[in-house]
py3Dmol code that shows the C-alpha trace and the ligand (Angstrom):
import py3Dmol

protein = """\
ATOM      1  CA  MET A   1     139.973 126.793 113.251  1.00  0.00           C
ATOM      2  CA  THR A   2     138.094 124.258 111.202  1.00  0.00           C
ATOM      3  CA  LYS A   3     134.461 124.952 111.170  1.00  0.00           C
ATOM      4  CA  VAL A   4     133.324 121.498 109.955  1.00  0.00           C
ATOM      5  CA  THR A   5     134.958 118.028 110.087  1.00  0.00           C
ATOM      6  CA  ILE A   6     133.409 114.871 108.141  1.00  0.00           C
ATOM      7  CA  GLU A   7     134.142 111.603 109.782  1.00  0.00           C
ATOM      8  CA  PRO A   8     133.990 108.788 107.081  1.00  0.00           C
ATOM      9  CA  VAL A   9     131.383 106.083 108.048  1.00  0.00           C
ATOM     10  CA  LYS A  10     132.617 103.282 105.438  1.00  0.00           C
ATOM     11  CA  GLU A  11     135.261 102.982 102.819  1.00  0.00           C
ATOM     12  CA  HIS A  12     132.790 103.616  99.956  1.00  0.00           C
ATOM     13  CA  ILE A  13     130.022 105.438 101.694  1.00  0.00           C
ATOM     14  CA  GLY A  14     128.617 107.623 104.534  1.00  0.00           C
ATOM     15  CA  GLY A  15     130.042 110.757 106.268  1.00  0.00           C
ATOM     16  CA  ILE A  16     129.120 112.198 109.587  1.00  0.00           C
ATOM     17  CA  VAL A  17     129.214 115.999 109.721  1.00  0.00           C
ATOM     18  CA  HIS A  18     130.306 117.650 112.822  1.00  0.00           C
ATOM     19  CA  VAL A  19     129.429 121.210 112.530  1.00  0.00           C
ATOM     20  CA  ASP A  20     128.189 124.027 115.076  1.00  0.00           C
ATOM     21  CA  ARG A  21     124.550 124.683 113.981  1.00  0.00           C
ATOM     22  CA  ALA A  22     125.266 128.491 113.997  1.00  0.00           C
ATOM     23  CA  HIS A  23     127.739 127.830 111.131  1.00  0.00           C
ATOM     24  CA  VAL A  24     125.819 125.392 108.900  1.00  0.00           C
ATOM     25  CA  CYS A  25     124.894 127.925 106.398  1.00  0.00           C
ATOM     26  CA  ASP A  26     128.409 129.590 106.174  1.00  0.00           C
ATOM     27  CA  ASP A  27     129.808 129.715 102.483  1.00  0.00           C
ATOM     28  CA  ASP A  28     132.689 127.546 103.288  1.00  0.00           C
ATOM     29  CA  VAL A  29     130.911 125.055 105.369  1.00  0.00           C
ATOM     30  CA  VAL A  30     128.311 124.390 102.386  1.00  0.00           C
ATOM     31  CA  GLU A  31     131.170 124.046 100.028  1.00  0.00           C
ATOM     32  CA  ALA A  32     132.924 121.402 102.230  1.00  0.00           C
ATOM     33  CA  CYS A  33     129.414 119.741 102.255  1.00  0.00           C
ATOM     34  CA  ARG A  34     129.033 119.853  98.662  1.00  0.00           C
ATOM     35  CA  GLU A  35     132.491 118.361  98.003  1.00  0.00           C
ATOM     36  CA  ALA A  36     132.006 115.885 100.732  1.00  0.00           C
ATOM     37  CA  LEU A  37     128.828 114.673  99.148  1.00  0.00           C
ATOM     38  CA  GLU A  38     130.610 113.636  95.955  1.00  0.00           C
ATOM     39  CA  ASP A  39     133.020 111.640  97.824  1.00  0.00           C
ATOM     40  CA  ARG A  40     130.784 110.156 100.607  1.00  0.00           C
ATOM     41  CA  GLY A  41     127.318 109.812  98.717  1.00  0.00           C
ATOM     42  CA  VAL A  42     125.551 110.387 102.111  1.00  0.00           C
ATOM     43  CA  LEU A  43     126.004 113.100 104.824  1.00  0.00           C
ATOM     44  CA  VAL A  44     124.418 112.717 108.137  1.00  0.00           C
ATOM     45  CA  PHE A  45     124.109 115.777 110.562  1.00  0.00           C
ATOM     46  CA  PRO A  46     123.363 113.989 113.688  1.00  0.00           C
ATOM     47  CA  ARG A  47     120.376 115.762 115.663  1.00  0.00           C
ATOM     48  CA  ALA A  48     120.611 118.833 113.891  1.00  0.00           C
ATOM     49  CA  ASN A  49     117.147 119.799 114.955  1.00  0.00           C
ATOM     50  CA  PHE A  50     116.443 122.122 111.915  1.00  0.00           C
ATOM     51  CA  SER A  51     113.197 123.934 111.651  1.00  0.00           C
ATOM     52  CA  ASP A  52     111.664 123.926 108.156  1.00  0.00           C
ATOM     53  CA  ALA A  53     113.113 127.433 107.656  1.00  0.00           C
ATOM     54  CA  GLU A  54     116.573 126.425 108.565  1.00  0.00           C
ATOM     55  CA  GLN A  55     116.179 123.286 106.353  1.00  0.00           C
ATOM     56  CA  LEU A  56     115.178 125.386 103.571  1.00  0.00           C
ATOM     57  CA  SER A  57     117.788 128.039 104.130  1.00  0.00           C
ATOM     58  CA  PHE A  58     120.378 125.186 103.992  1.00  0.00           C
ATOM     59  CA  THR A  59     118.620 123.839 101.026  1.00  0.00           C
ATOM     60  CA  ASP A  60     118.612 127.185  99.116  1.00  0.00           C
ATOM     61  CA  LYS A  61     122.590 127.565 100.067  1.00  0.00           C
ATOM     62  CA  PHE A  62     123.453 124.131  98.890  1.00  0.00           C
ATOM     63  CA  GLY A  63     121.762 124.520  95.371  1.00  0.00           C
ATOM     64  CA  GLU A  64     118.609 125.175  93.284  1.00  0.00           C
ATOM     65  CA  ARG A  65     115.511 123.934  95.117  1.00  0.00           C
ATOM     66  CA  VAL A  66     113.205 121.976  93.126  1.00  0.00           C
ATOM     67  CA  SER A  67     109.688 120.419  93.769  1.00  0.00           C
ATOM     68  CA  PHE A  68     108.440 117.409  92.014  1.00  0.00           C
ATOM     69  CA  THR A  69     105.840 116.214  94.288  1.00  0.00           C
ATOM     70  CA  GLY A  70     103.084 118.871  94.109  1.00  0.00           C
ATOM     71  CA  THR A  71     100.493 116.182  92.854  1.00  0.00           C
ATOM     72  CA  VAL A  72     101.029 113.838  95.416  1.00  0.00           C
ATOM     73  CA  PRO A  73      99.654 113.853  98.831  1.00  0.00           C
ATOM     74  CA  GLY A  74     101.813 115.687 101.338  1.00  0.00           C
ATOM     75  CA  GLY A  75     103.282 117.992  98.458  1.00  0.00           C
ATOM     76  CA  GLU A  76     100.740 120.559  98.530  1.00  0.00           C
ATOM     77  CA  GLY A  77     101.467 121.897 102.098  1.00  0.00           C
ATOM     78  CA  GLU A  78     102.332 125.676 102.681  1.00  0.00           C
ATOM     79  CA  SER A  79     105.762 125.251 101.112  1.00  0.00           C
ATOM     80  CA  GLU A  80     105.349 123.213  98.173  1.00  0.00           C
ATOM     81  CA  GLU A  81     109.308 122.735  98.158  1.00  0.00           C
ATOM     82  CA  LEU A  82     108.965 120.884 101.577  1.00  0.00           C
ATOM     83  CA  TYR A  83     107.382 117.595 101.120  1.00  0.00           C
ATOM     84  CA  LYS A  84     106.038 115.433 104.090  1.00  0.00           C
ATOM     85  CA  ILE A  85     106.726 111.824 103.981  1.00  0.00           C
ATOM     86  CA  THR A  86     104.509 110.065 106.034  1.00  0.00           C
ATOM     87  CA  LEU A  87     102.060 107.042 105.903  1.00  0.00           C
ATOM     88  CA  ASP A  88      99.758 108.735 108.465  1.00  0.00           C
ATOM     89  CA  ALA A  89      96.361 108.759 106.834  1.00  0.00           C
ATOM     90  CA  GLU A  90      95.301 112.174 107.660  1.00  0.00           C
ATOM     91  CA  THR A  91      98.237 113.770 106.111  1.00  0.00           C
ATOM     92  CA  ASN A  92      98.566 111.149 103.261  1.00  0.00           C
ATOM     93  CA  PRO A  93      95.155 109.549 102.100  1.00  0.00           C
ATOM     94  CA  GLU A  94      97.105 107.697  99.224  1.00  0.00           C
ATOM     95  CA  PRO A  95     100.072 105.879 100.723  1.00  0.00           C
ATOM     96  CA  GLU A  96     101.264 104.142  97.471  1.00  0.00           C
ATOM     97  CA  TYR A  97     103.739 106.832  96.596  1.00  0.00           C
ATOM     98  CA  VAL A  98     105.311 106.407 100.070  1.00  0.00           C
ATOM     99  CA  LEU A  99     105.114 102.597 100.359  1.00  0.00           C
ATOM    100  CA  GLY A 100     107.209 102.500  96.885  1.00  0.00           C
ATOM    101  CA  THR A 101     109.986 103.977  98.930  1.00  0.00           C
ATOM    102  CA  PHE A 102     110.296 100.426 100.778  1.00  0.00           C
ATOM    103  CA  PHE A 103     112.109  99.436  97.426  1.00  0.00           C
ATOM    104  CA  TRP A 104     115.531 100.581  96.120  1.00  0.00           C
ATOM    105  CA  HIS A 105     114.926 103.892  94.118  1.00  0.00           C
ATOM    106  CA  MET A 106     116.253 106.969  92.817  1.00  0.00           C
ATOM    107  CA  ASP A 107     114.310 110.192  93.209  1.00  0.00           C
ATOM    108  CA  GLY A 108     112.869 111.894  90.061  1.00  0.00           C
ATOM    109  CA  VAL A 109     113.849 109.653  87.403  1.00  0.00           C
ATOM    110  CA  THR A 110     110.473 109.574  85.715  1.00  0.00           C
ATOM    111  CA  ILE A 111     110.219 113.124  85.091  1.00  0.00           C
ATOM    112  CA  ASP A 112     111.480 114.991  81.925  1.00  0.00           C
ATOM    113  CA  GLN A 113     114.091 117.281  83.825  1.00  0.00           C
ATOM    114  CA  PRO A 114     117.450 116.875  85.054  1.00  0.00           C
ATOM    115  CA  LEU A 115     117.676 114.265  87.761  1.00  0.00           C
ATOM    116  CA  PRO A 116     117.589 115.654  91.170  1.00  0.00           C
ATOM    117  CA  LYS A 117     121.261 116.239  92.510  1.00  0.00           C
ATOM    118  CA  ALA A 118     120.470 115.779  96.182  1.00  0.00           C
ATOM    119  CA  THR A 119     117.804 114.710  98.431  1.00  0.00           C
ATOM    120  CA  MET A 120     117.235 116.247 102.260  1.00  0.00           C
ATOM    121  CA  LEU A 121     115.500 114.573 105.079  1.00  0.00           C
ATOM    122  CA  SER A 122     114.886 116.045 108.496  1.00  0.00           C
ATOM    123  CA  ALA A 123     113.448 113.571 111.039  1.00  0.00           C
ATOM    124  CA  ARG A 124     110.402 114.937 112.740  1.00  0.00           C
ATOM    125  CA  LYS A 125     108.963 111.775 114.280  1.00  0.00           C
ATOM    126  CA  LEU A 126     110.623 108.340 114.274  1.00  0.00           C
ATOM    127  CA  SER A 127     108.858 105.063 114.056  1.00  0.00           C
ATOM    128  CA  PRO A 128     109.349 102.553 117.169  1.00  0.00           C
ATOM    129  CA  THR A 129     110.645  99.864 114.760  1.00  0.00           C
ATOM    130  CA  GLY A 130     111.772  99.776 111.253  1.00  0.00           C
ATOM    131  CA  GLY A 131     111.943 103.141 109.383  1.00  0.00           C
ATOM    132  CA  GLN A 132     116.022 102.940 108.813  1.00  0.00           C
ATOM    133  CA  THR A 133     116.770 104.562 105.448  1.00  0.00           C
ATOM    134  CA  GLN A 134     119.360 102.529 103.572  1.00  0.00           C
ATOM    135  CA  PHE A 135     121.739 103.739 100.760  1.00  0.00           C
ATOM    136  CA  ALA A 136     123.677 102.000  97.972  1.00  0.00           C
ATOM    137  CA  SER A 137     126.576 103.685  96.184  1.00  0.00           C
ATOM    138  CA  THR A 138     126.019 102.889  92.598  1.00  0.00           C
ATOM    139  CA  PHE A 139     129.571 104.606  91.818  1.00  0.00           C
ATOM    140  CA  ALA A 140     131.010 101.965  94.150  1.00  0.00           C
ATOM    141  CA  ALA A 141     128.851  99.268  92.436  1.00  0.00           C
ATOM    142  CA  TYR A 142     129.927 100.080  89.021  1.00  0.00           C
ATOM    143  CA  ASP A 143     133.576 100.715  89.878  1.00  0.00           C
ATOM    144  CA  ASN A 144     133.838  97.432  91.324  1.00  0.00           C
ATOM    145  CA  LEU A 145     132.175  95.220  88.474  1.00  0.00           C
ATOM    146  CA  PRO A 146     134.402  93.106  86.588  1.00  0.00           C
ATOM    147  CA  ASP A 147     135.729  94.783  83.374  1.00  0.00           C
ATOM    148  CA  GLU A 148     133.833  92.359  81.054  1.00  0.00           C
ATOM    149  CA  GLU A 149     130.669  93.064  83.055  1.00  0.00           C
ATOM    150  CA  LYS A 150     131.462  97.003  82.641  1.00  0.00           C
ATOM    151  CA  GLN A 151     131.571  96.591  78.820  1.00  0.00           C
ATOM    152  CA  ALA A 152     128.661  94.543  78.492  1.00  0.00           C
ATOM    153  CA  ILE A 153     126.301  97.193  79.948  1.00  0.00           C
ATOM    154  CA  ASP A 154     128.316 100.499  79.141  1.00  0.00           C
ATOM    155  CA  ASP A 155     125.963 101.198  76.099  1.00  0.00           C
ATOM    156  CA  LEU A 156     122.759  99.817  77.536  1.00  0.00           C
ATOM    157  CA  LYS A 157     119.585 102.113  77.861  1.00  0.00           C
ATOM    158  CA  VAL A 158     116.865 101.366  80.057  1.00  0.00           C
ATOM    159  CA  ILE A 159     113.181 102.659  80.118  1.00  0.00           C
ATOM    160  CA  HIS A 160     112.112 103.794  83.417  1.00  0.00           C
ATOM    161  CA  ARG A 161     108.481 103.992  84.374  1.00  0.00           C
ATOM    162  CA  MET A 162     106.509 105.293  87.680  1.00  0.00           C
ATOM    163  CA  ILE A 163     103.974 102.250  87.444  1.00  0.00           C
ATOM    164  CA  ALA A 164     107.080  99.943  87.454  1.00  0.00           C
ATOM    165  CA  SER A 165     108.000 101.305  90.853  1.00  0.00           C
ATOM    166  CA  MET A 166     104.324 100.768  92.000  1.00  0.00           C
ATOM    167  CA  ARG A 167     104.490  97.108  90.868  1.00  0.00           C
ATOM    168  CA  PRO A 168     105.367  95.506  93.989  1.00  0.00           C
ATOM    169  CA  LEU A 169     102.154  97.294  95.534  1.00  0.00           C
ATOM    170  CA  TYR A 170      99.921  96.514  92.648  1.00  0.00           C
ATOM    171  CA  LEU A 171      97.698  94.197  94.177  1.00  0.00           C
ATOM    172  CA  GLU A 172      96.996  96.114  97.173  1.00  0.00           C
ATOM    173  CA  MET A 173      96.269  99.269  95.423  1.00  0.00           C
ATOM    174  CA  PRO A 174      92.816 100.708  94.270  1.00  0.00           C
ATOM    175  CA  ALA A 175      92.428 100.005  90.435  1.00  0.00           C
ATOM    176  CA  GLU A 176      91.717 103.492  89.838  1.00  0.00           C
ATOM    177  CA  ARG A 177      95.068 104.652  91.002  1.00  0.00           C
ATOM    178  CA  HIS A 178      96.850 102.551  88.486  1.00  0.00           C
ATOM    179  CA  GLU A 179      96.072 105.037  85.990  1.00  0.00           C
ATOM    180  CA  ARG A 180      96.772 107.855  88.228  1.00  0.00           C
ATOM    181  CA  TYR A 181     100.344 106.643  88.735  1.00  0.00           C
ATOM    182  CA  THR A 182     100.918 105.836  85.245  1.00  0.00           C
ATOM    183  CA  SER A 183      99.880 109.308  83.940  1.00  0.00           C
ATOM    184  CA  MET A 184     101.625 111.444  86.456  1.00  0.00           C
ATOM    185  CA  ALA A 185     104.951 110.413  85.194  1.00  0.00           C
ATOM    186  CA  THR A 186     106.862 110.142  82.141  1.00  0.00           C
ATOM    187  CA  GLU A 187     108.291 107.064  80.649  1.00  0.00           C
ATOM    188  CA  MET A 188     111.960 108.079  80.454  1.00  0.00           C
ATOM    189  CA  VAL A 189     114.906 106.342  78.737  1.00  0.00           C
ATOM    190  CA  HIS A 190     118.291 106.885  80.616  1.00  0.00           C
ATOM    191  CA  PRO A 191     121.764 105.209  80.078  1.00  0.00           C
ATOM    192  CA  LEU A 192     122.242 102.362  82.466  1.00  0.00           C
ATOM    193  CA  VAL A 193     125.719 103.529  83.051  1.00  0.00           C
ATOM    194  CA  TRP A 194     126.066 107.329  83.702  1.00  0.00           C
ATOM    195  CA  THR A 195     129.331 108.932  82.973  1.00  0.00           C
ATOM    196  CA  GLN A 196     129.122 112.112  85.032  1.00  0.00           C
ATOM    197  CA  SER A 197     130.567 115.322  84.419  1.00  0.00           C
ATOM    198  CA  ASP A 198     133.789 114.569  86.417  1.00  0.00           C
ATOM    199  CA  GLY A 199     134.170 111.278  84.694  1.00  0.00           C
ATOM    200  CA  ARG A 200     132.948 109.111  87.399  1.00  0.00           C
ATOM    201  CA  LYS A 201     130.281 106.623  86.337  1.00  0.00           C
ATOM    202  CA  SER A 202     127.205 105.388  88.364  1.00  0.00           C
ATOM    203  CA  LEU A 203     124.589 102.900  87.537  1.00  0.00           C
ATOM    204  CA  VAL A 204     120.891 104.359  87.145  1.00  0.00           C
ATOM    205  CA  ILE A 205     118.548 101.351  88.530  1.00  0.00           C
ATOM    206  CA  GLY A 206     115.878 101.114  90.827  1.00  0.00           C
ATOM    207  CA  THR A 207     112.307  99.800  90.943  1.00  0.00           C
ATOM    208  CA  HIS A 208     111.695 102.194  88.348  1.00  0.00           C
ATOM    209  CA  ALA A 209     114.031 100.465  85.843  1.00  0.00           C
ATOM    210  CA  ASP A 210     111.519  98.351  83.595  1.00  0.00           C
ATOM    211  CA  GLU A 211     112.883  97.474  80.506  1.00  0.00           C
ATOM    212  CA  VAL A 212     116.390  97.205  79.064  1.00  0.00           C
ATOM    213  CA  MET A 213     116.268  98.274  75.457  1.00  0.00           C
ATOM    214  CA  GLY A 214     117.241  95.566  72.910  1.00  0.00           C
ATOM    215  CA  MET A 215     116.613  92.925  75.482  1.00  0.00           C
ATOM    216  CA  SER A 216     113.324  90.694  76.289  1.00  0.00           C
ATOM    217  CA  ILE A 217     111.538  91.941  79.409  1.00  0.00           C
ATOM    218  CA  SER A 218     112.743  88.971  81.352  1.00  0.00           C
ATOM    219  CA  GLU A 219     116.272  89.151  80.456  1.00  0.00           C
ATOM    220  CA  GLY A 220     116.299  92.949  80.979  1.00  0.00           C
ATOM    221  CA  ARG A 221     114.662  92.893  84.311  1.00  0.00           C
ATOM    222  CA  ALA A 222     117.111  89.975  85.497  1.00  0.00           C
ATOM    223  CA  LEU A 223     119.915  92.028  84.603  1.00  0.00           C
ATOM    224  CA  ILE A 224     118.507  94.902  86.692  1.00  0.00           C
ATOM    225  CA  ALA A 225     117.829  92.704  89.654  1.00  0.00           C
ATOM    226  CA  ARG A 226     121.356  91.461  89.594  1.00  0.00           C
ATOM    227  CA  LEU A 227     122.858  94.734  89.266  1.00  0.00           C
ATOM    228  CA  THR A 228     120.570  96.303  91.962  1.00  0.00           C
ATOM    229  CA  GLU A 229     121.634  93.120  94.287  1.00  0.00           C
ATOM    230  CA  TRP A 230     125.348  93.733  93.506  1.00  0.00           C
ATOM    231  CA  SER A 231     124.720  97.514  94.548  1.00  0.00           C
ATOM    232  CA  ALA A 232     123.125  96.651  97.667  1.00  0.00           C
ATOM    233  CA  GLN A 233     125.928  94.520  99.252  1.00  0.00           C
ATOM    234  CA  PRO A 234     127.081  95.533 102.552  1.00  0.00           C
ATOM    235  CA  ALA A 235     130.437  97.059 101.205  1.00  0.00           C
ATOM    236  CA  PHE A 236     128.447  99.569  99.168  1.00  0.00           C
ATOM    237  CA  THR A 237     125.682 100.471 101.531  1.00  0.00           C
ATOM    238  CA  TYR A 238     125.114 102.526 104.671  1.00  0.00           C
ATOM    239  CA  SER A 239     121.870 101.997 106.792  1.00  0.00           C
ATOM    240  CA  HIS A 240     120.894 105.144 108.799  1.00  0.00           C
ATOM    241  CA  GLU A 241     119.190 104.555 112.114  1.00  0.00           C
ATOM    242  CA  TRP A 242     117.427 107.624 112.905  1.00  0.00           C
ATOM    243  CA  GLN A 243     117.680 109.674 116.005  1.00  0.00           C
ATOM    244  CA  ASP A 244     115.334 112.641 116.720  1.00  0.00           C
ATOM    245  CA  GLY A 245     116.357 115.815 114.799  1.00  0.00           C
ATOM    246  CA  ASP A 246     118.857 113.916 112.406  1.00  0.00           C
ATOM    247  CA  PHE A 247     119.326 115.622 108.948  1.00  0.00           C
ATOM    248  CA  VAL A 248     120.661 113.632 105.980  1.00  0.00           C
ATOM    249  CA  VAL A 249     121.520 114.578 102.614  1.00  0.00           C
ATOM    250  CA  TRP A 250     122.426 112.071  99.776  1.00  0.00           C
ATOM    251  CA  ASN A 251     123.857 112.383  96.442  1.00  0.00           C
ATOM    252  CA  ASN A 252     120.774 111.174  94.282  1.00  0.00           C
ATOM    253  CA  CYS A 253     122.837 110.988  91.131  1.00  0.00           C
ATOM    254  CA  GLY A 254     124.913 107.981  92.531  1.00  0.00           C
ATOM    255  CA  VAL A 255     123.130 106.634  95.369  1.00  0.00           C
ATOM    256  CA  MET A 256     120.001 104.360  95.585  1.00  0.00           C
ATOM    257  CA  HIS A 257     117.908 104.464  98.606  1.00  0.00           C
ATOM    258  CA  ARG A 258     114.904 102.619 100.336  1.00  0.00           C
ATOM    259  CA  VAL A 259     113.139 102.581 103.827  1.00  0.00           C
ATOM    260  CA  ILE A 260     112.832  99.500 105.937  1.00  0.00           C
ATOM    261  CA  PRO A 261     108.964  99.207 106.361  1.00  0.00           C
ATOM    262  CA  TYR A 262     107.284 100.798 109.462  1.00  0.00           C
ATOM    263  CA  ASP A 263     103.793 100.734 110.723  1.00  0.00           C
ATOM    264  CA  SER A 264     101.693 102.965 108.876  1.00  0.00           C
ATOM    265  CA  ASP A 265      99.903 104.273 112.059  1.00  0.00           C
ATOM    266  CA  CYS A 266     103.142 105.198 114.117  1.00  0.00           C
ATOM    267  CA  GLY A 267     103.071 108.758 112.780  1.00  0.00           C
ATOM    268  CA  ARG A 268     106.777 108.507 111.266  1.00  0.00           C
ATOM    269  CA  MET A 269     107.324 111.836 109.647  1.00  0.00           C
ATOM    270  CA  MET A 270     110.265 113.286 107.414  1.00  0.00           C
ATOM    271  CA  HIS A 271     110.398 116.601 105.856  1.00  0.00           C
ATOM    272  CA  ARG A 272     111.959 116.319 102.404  1.00  0.00           C
ATOM    273  CA  THR A 273     113.804 119.028 100.430  1.00  0.00           C
ATOM    274  CA  THR A 274     115.174 118.587  96.965  1.00  0.00           C
ATOM    275  CA  ILE A 275     118.061 120.204  95.114  1.00  0.00           C
ATOM    276  CA  MET A 276     118.055 120.273  91.158  1.00  0.00           C
ATOM    277  CA  GLY A 277     120.696 118.678  89.218  1.00  0.00           C
ATOM    278  CA  SER A 278     122.476 120.025  86.307  1.00  0.00           C
ATOM    279  CA  GLU A 279     122.569 117.513  83.639  1.00  0.00           C
ATOM    280  CA  ARG A 280     119.653 116.391  81.537  1.00  0.00           C
ATOM    281  CA  LEU A 281     120.395 112.525  81.581  1.00  0.00           C
ATOM    282  CA  GLY A 282     117.776 110.897  79.575  1.00  0.00           C
ATOM    283  CA  VAL A 283     114.938 111.616  76.960  1.00  0.00           C
ATOM    284  CA  PRO A 284     111.059 110.592  77.130  1.00  0.00           C
ATOM    285  CA  LEU A 285     110.496 107.289  75.331  1.00  0.00           C
ATOM    286  CA  LYS A 286     107.854 109.298  73.280  1.00  0.00           C
ATOM    287  CA  GLN A 287     110.678 111.449  71.749  1.00  0.00           C
ATOM    288  CA  LEU A 288     112.574 108.446  70.750  1.00  0.00           C
ATOM    289  CA  GLU A 289     109.533 106.813  69.067  1.00  0.00           C
ATOM    290  CA  ASN A 290     108.670 109.947  67.245  1.00  0.00           C
ATOM    291  CA  ALA A 291     112.390 110.418  65.942  1.00  0.00           C
TER     292      ALA A 291
END
"""
ligand_1 = """\
1
FE2
Fe 113.033 108.607 97.664
"""
view = py3Dmol.view(width=600, height=400)
view.addModel(protein, "pdb")
view.setStyle({"model": 0}, {"cartoon": {"style": "trace"}})
view.addModel(ligand_1, "xyz")
view.setStyle({"model": 1}, {"stick": {}})
view.zoomTo()
view.show()
């Protein structure tokens, strides 16, 4: 008998995982989920109700767990690999890092390490309004570009900066944090089009994408904005309406995500774990400048 079935949501993105929670960490189930993640981009385990220990067990079965948020509020709890995403002021006195997730992004792009392969969220407390997490397949976005546009962007490189992902919040952010968010990350240069080890191509874009090398700032940002809008069209996106206890996994290497704004005092809480990727995609800008 098949222990797990994955029901597609849309042609290009999304899968609902049907599995008995007693079997979720079985080798064959985890392998089926790994394969489905490549095809579906986002996997939803409806009302899985995992405890932290169960989420960590599944995460560890799935791949190599990684933490890259030890220096931001919510990232220094009992387990540094389990990051608490909330705007609740008691847990998170510096909300900017989470407010930045209102905008399309990929995780871990401005860190000098392989891009995280997958991000996993458990819903612990929902917001009464807003709070849907949206996903956009940049595999589908690239695949469906006209050939001449693919050729025009295939060899471009982009400088990614943490401060760029904070730019939408810049005017409401205390000035002393500008330097903090600049210094806590690395300016990274990534290819705009990522040819992955299986030959598929995805776009590496999001609010952190700051400058296209060889273009003026305005021309480069306009290109990124157009590609972001293209990627966010309904055919390539899935919007997750959370239910209590939902567990969601996405392929951070080919999917952008964002959250629909929610009230900061509603107590919304997600517990996040992250899987390390295997490919070091870009290089620090400094390394290029010194070469
Ligand atoms: Fe994120």
